[in-house]
C-alpha positions in Angstrom: -43.5 4.9 0.4 -45.1 6.8 3.3 -45.1 3.6 5.4 -41.4 2.9 4.6 -40.3 6.4 5.4 -42.3 6.5 8.7 -40.9 3.2 9.9 -37.2 4.1 9.7 -35.1 7.1 10.3 -35.5 9.5 7.4 -32.9 9.1 4.6 -29.9 11.4 5.2 -28.7 11.4 1.6 -30.2 11.3 -1.8 -28.7 7.8 -2.3 -30.5 6.6 0.9 -33.8 8.0 -0.4 -33.4 6.4 -3.8 -32.6 3.1 -2.1 -36.1 3.3 -0.5 -37.6 3.0 -4.1 -36.5 -0.6 -4.5 -39.4 -3.0 -4.0 -39.5 -6.7 -3.7 -42.0 -9.6 -4.2 -45.3 -9.0 -2.5 -44.8 -5.2 -2.4 -46.5 -2.7 -4.7 -44.1 -1.7 -7.4 -42.7 1.8 -7.3 -41.0 1.4 -10.7 -42.5 -0.2 -13.8 -40.9 -3.5 -14.9 -41.8 -4.8 -18.4 -44.2 -7.7 -18.7 -42.5 -9.8 -21.4 -45.7 -11.7 -22.0 -47.3 -8.7 -23.5 -46.8 -7.7 -27.2 -44.2 -5.1 -28.2 -45.5 -1.6 -27.6 -47.3 -2.7 -24.4 -44.2 -3.7 -22.3 -44.0 -0.6 -20.2 -40.9 0.0 -18.2 -39.1 2.6 -16.2 -36.2 3.8 -18.2 -34.4 6.1 -15.8 -34.0 7.2 -12.2 -33.5 10.9 -11.6 -32.4 12.6 -8.4 -32.6 16.4 -8.3 -30.5 18.2 -5.7 -31.6 21.9 -5.8 -29.0 23.0 -3.2 -26.2 21.9 -5.4 -28.0 22.7 -8.7 -27.4 19.2 -9.9 -29.4 16.4 -11.4 -28.2 12.8 -11.3 -29.6 10.5 -14.0 -29.3 6.7 -13.8 -29.9 4.6 -16.9 -32.3 2.2 -15.3 -34.5 1.7 -12.2 -33.5 2.2 -8.6 -32.7 -1.5 -8.4 -29.9 -0.9 -10.9 -28.0 1.4 -8.4 -24.6 0.1 -7.8 -24.4 -1.7 -11.2 -24.5 1.4 -13.3 -22.9 4.9 -13.1 -24.9 8.0 -12.5 -24.6 10.9 -15.0 -24.3 14.1 -13.1 -25.5 17.3 -14.7 -24.8 20.7 -13.1 -26.5 24.0 -13.9 -23.9 26.7 -14.6 
């Protein structure tokens, strides 16, 4: 992550930052994808992506990994 963020201009929005969490082949994974060759109970996986925005007192929760952004809707929670 540090290398990615120092190579490019810093993300300007939370969405841009979350986009930096998507990794590809040959890169160390940032999220945990299940190994379907393992038995049930040992197939660890990231289940959600959470973006906290203290300035607006909101939390956005995505049902899935950062790679699922754009294919699923965020749930937005706002502190009252």
